N, C-alpha and C positions, 0 to 999 in steps of 0.2 A: 504494499499499499504506500502510495506517495504522499508527501506532505500536502500537495494540492488536493488530493482526495480527502484527506483528513480535514483540511480546512473547509472544503466544500460541505462535507458531511456535517460539520459543526459550526457553520457560519452564523446561525442565529445566536448560539451560545457565546461565540467569540464577540459578536456585536454587543450583546448585553454586558459582557465583561468590560469591553472597552468603554461603554457608556458609563458604567460605574466608576471606573478608574479615571476617566476624563472629568466627570463631575466632581469627584473628590479632589482632583488636582486643581480644578477652578475655584473650589471652596476654601482655599487657603485664606482667602479674604471674603468678606460678606458680599453676597449677591442676591438679587431678586431673582425669582424663578424665570421670569420672562427674559431677563438679561442673560441668564445661563443658556436658555434656548437660542438666543441670537448668537451668543459667542460659540456655542457648539456648531451651529450652522456655518458661521464664518470659517471655522476650522475644519469643515468637510464632513461633520457628523450630524446631519439633520435629526432632530428629535421633536416629538410633538409633546404638548403639555400633558396629555393623558398617559404619557409614558414617564415623563420627568417627575411630575408631582408625586405619584405613588412611590417612585424610586426614592425621592427625598424623605418621604415618610418612613420607608423601610430602613433607610440609612440612619435616620434619627432614632428609631426604635432599637437599633443595634448599638446606638451610642457612638456612631462615627461622625455625627455632625449635630449641631444645635441650631434650632430655628427660633426666630422671633417674629412676632406680628407688629407691624408699625401701622399707624393710622395716618 
């Protein structure tokens, strides 16, 4: 089995992992969710809000980030 075959078979899992790592890397500084979406798009990783926001909640539950609400 070649590396290309492995990548193709696991493409969605790889993408999910890359989204998590990219999001955590961007969150070294505070960001709004919408700004994260825009930044990820500019960097070639388009993501929708209905993917990002649940991810942020999961990461917060795991203690990997902290969120705040501002009015």
